[in-house]
N, C-alpha and C positions, 0 to 999 in steps of 0.2 A: 556487445559491450561487455568486455571481460569483467570489469569491476562490479557489474550487476548480474553475474551469471547464476545467482541463486534465485533471482526473480523470474518467474515464468508466467506467461499468459497463454491460456488455452481456452477457447470458447466452450469446450466440453467439461471444464473443471471450474466450479464456482461461478458459472455464468460469465466466464471470461475475465473475472477480476484478477488482478495480479496476485499470485500465490508464491509460496516458498517451495522451490524445487518440485513443483507439480503436485504437492500435497494439498490437502483441503484446508490449509492454514493460510489465510489471506494476509497480505501486507497490512490491510486496514485493521485487522484484529491486533496485530503487533503494535501498530501505531496508537490505537485506542488504549491499549494496556499501558504503554509508556506515558501517554497523556494523563492517564488516571493515577500515575505515580508509581507504577510497578518498576522495579529494577530489572536489569538484564537477568540477574540471578533468579529472581522470582518468576520471570517469564520462562526461562530455561527449565525451571523446576515444574512449572505448570504444563509445559510442552516438552517432554524429554526427547522427542524426535528432532527438536531444533538444536542448532549450534549457534554460538555467539555471532558468527559471520552472517547468519540469516537476519539477525536483529540489526547489525551494522548496515547490511545492504538494504534493509527496509527503510532505514533512516536516510540513506543516500538516495534511494529511489524517491522518497517523499521530497527531499531537497531539490532533486532534479525536476520533479513535476512542478513544484512551486516556483521554479525559476522560468518556466515557460511563459511566453507572452499570452495574455488573455485578450480575446477580441470581443468587443461588445456586439451584441445582437441588435439588429435594427428594431426600433420600437414601432409598434403599430399604433396608429392614431385611433383612439376609441371615440366614436361619435355616439353621444347619448340620444336615444330615440324618444 
């Protein structure tokens, strides 16, 4: 998917979490910083190796994940002994 070409998943980097261009900066780190109120400019200043497109694609990736259908797990009946 070309529009998410900055997002990489490698089982040998950050335990397979989605990262930015194979670096050890995870998508979740960027999302948590945005959620805490940091601006793009502040994130780019904190991580000079990032570019604005990395942040944009992190948000697009999160939006794509949240649009996936969730399936319920079957519940086990607990019997009190």
